[in-house]
Residue, then its C-alpha position, 0 to 999 in steps of 0.5 A: m532626558k525622557t525624550y532621549y530615552i524614548s528616541a533610543i528605545m524607538a531606534g533600538l526597536a527599529c534595528l531589532s525589527l530589521y535584523s530579527c525578521e527572517e527573510k522569506n523565500p517566495e518559492t516556499p509557501d508558508t504552509p503548516d507541516t501537514p502530513v501528506v496522506p499516502t494512498i495505495s491501490i491494488s489490482l490482480s495480475e493472475a490467479r493460479e492453482t496455488a498463487i495470486d500475483f497482484t500489483l501494488t500502486p502507492a503514492n506518498a509512502e515511506t512504507v508499504a506492506w500487504q497481507i493475505v487472509e482467507t475470504g470470511t476472515t477479519v481483514p487486518g487494520a493498516e497499522e497491523i498490516i504495516s507492523s506485521g505484514n509483508q513489507v515491500g518497496t514504495e514504488t509500483g510493483t507486482y508481487t506473489a502470494d504463494n503456497l495457497t490452496a487451490g480453489t480457495s478465495y482470498v482477500i489481499a489487504a495492503a496499506a501505506l504509511n507516511g510518517e505517522t499517517y496511514s493510508s486507507v486499506a486497499t483490498l482485492e478478493a481473488t480465488t485460486t484456480v482448480n486444475e482439473p485432470d485431463p479427460v481420459a478417453p474411455t478404453l474399449t477392450i474386446e476379449s473375443a469376437t464371433p463372426t455373424 
């Protein structure tokens, strides 16, 4: 009787092992759910008197945002940029920071988010231009002339 129980248990375990194992898809490798770290880069397109145009190039991002501060001001971290910055699309795009002061240096900071993983902050320093007035040619006025 002992042999019968042992044989029945072994047969049951064999059947259980055949049906309880999940078939693995050879095209999907076993990898832990490690989040992909997003990246972002920023480049200057053009600086004008009261605006700066720049291009953001994110990768592996679900959320992208940017902020601008005057040079010398603390640059915000990635979490602050994402939570209170100007949110934009997740594809490469050109954006404008406007209503700026002429002749002033600024830092544009950008960050990306993928799930709960933040990118490093990308920064770009640029200075708005100063439009000089057109030079005016001096005017000479002759009130009277005496022949010589």
